[in-house]
C-alpha positions, 0 to 999 in steps of 0.5 A: 699481467699489467701492474698499476701502482698509484702513489697517493695520500688517499689509498682508500679512495683508490681502493674504492674506485676499483672495488666493483665492475669490470676492472674488479673482475680483471683484478680478481682474474689476474689480468691487471693489478692496481696497488695504492701506495700511501705516500704518507707512510714514507714521511718521517716524524711523528706527524708524517708531514707530506707538504710544506710552504713554497720557497719564494712565497705564494699561496698553497702548499707543495708536496715535499720531495722526501716522501715521494722519493722514498715511495718511488724507490720502494716501488722501483725496488720491486719493479725496476723497469716501471714507467713513472707518470706524474698526473698534472694539469701541465702534462700532455693531454691523455687520449686513446692514442696515449692509452694504446702507447702506455699499454706497452709497459708492464708496470706504470707508476702514477703519482697523484699530485695534491695542493699546488703540486709536487717539488720540481726535483721529483719531476727532474729526478724520477718522472718519465712522463707528465700527463693531464686528462684535460684543461681543468684542475682537480683537487688531486690526481686520484680521479685522473689515475682512475681514468688512465687505468680504466682506459688502458686496462680495458685494452688488455686481452681478457678484460672486456667480455668481447675482444672486439669491444675495445676496438669498436669504441669511439676513438679506437679507429679515430672515429666516434662510435656508431649508435647502439640499440638493444631490446625492446624493439620499440620503446615509447614509440621509438624504434630500431633502424630496420637495417639492424634487423635485416640480418645483412651483415655487409649492409650493417657494417656499412651503415655503422661506418656511415653512422660513425662518419656522420657523428664524427663530422657533426660532433668532432669534425677535427678528428677527420683531419688525421684519419685515413679515409677510404674512397667510399668514405670520402664520397659519403662525406661529400654527399653528407656535407652537400645535404647539410649545406642545403639544409643550412 
């Protein structure tokens, strides 16, 4: 089982995010565990303050080091080898490759930042990695934590219905996924490509491959720069680019 421990000021938000769907079933089956840890529970004093004004002045508040340190120590006591990640816009950008990399850890601790961020001493002392889910700013790290848990957990054996499902998704092999169709065969005048109804699995595989290459070239051409193309792929892309140039 893989453990995800999420340090947050809003544990109910985390519980709600994993209260339904595929990941809820994975939790119930013991494939993964998702544990929200309330940072405020580790704050001292009557009001359990978790933030304060920044030294040097400036707007906003900074999350105090004491509660986060105490929370991490508590988690580390149970999971000594846990890998600790701070969710921050300053981190490296999360991708499918990152999800596959983090899959190797048995326990991940995700620290959800708030306000202007966390005291830098937390980063220096406790954080193993800093991750961002994109070049934009959220009100807190909780949505980012949900994204990361979902992307990693679905790669675990037994989490998805079919073991090949995750492998065939967009980005899993470096390309965007091919188009998908289901019943009915005809919907408001739009049909399904005949090849998908042919029963010829070799031709279907090739159609899907060429469709993935086409989508990637048209929507995310930069992905092809780092992808190992076969000779057949290269020839197909040459023909496709030639057709596109004629149209343009």
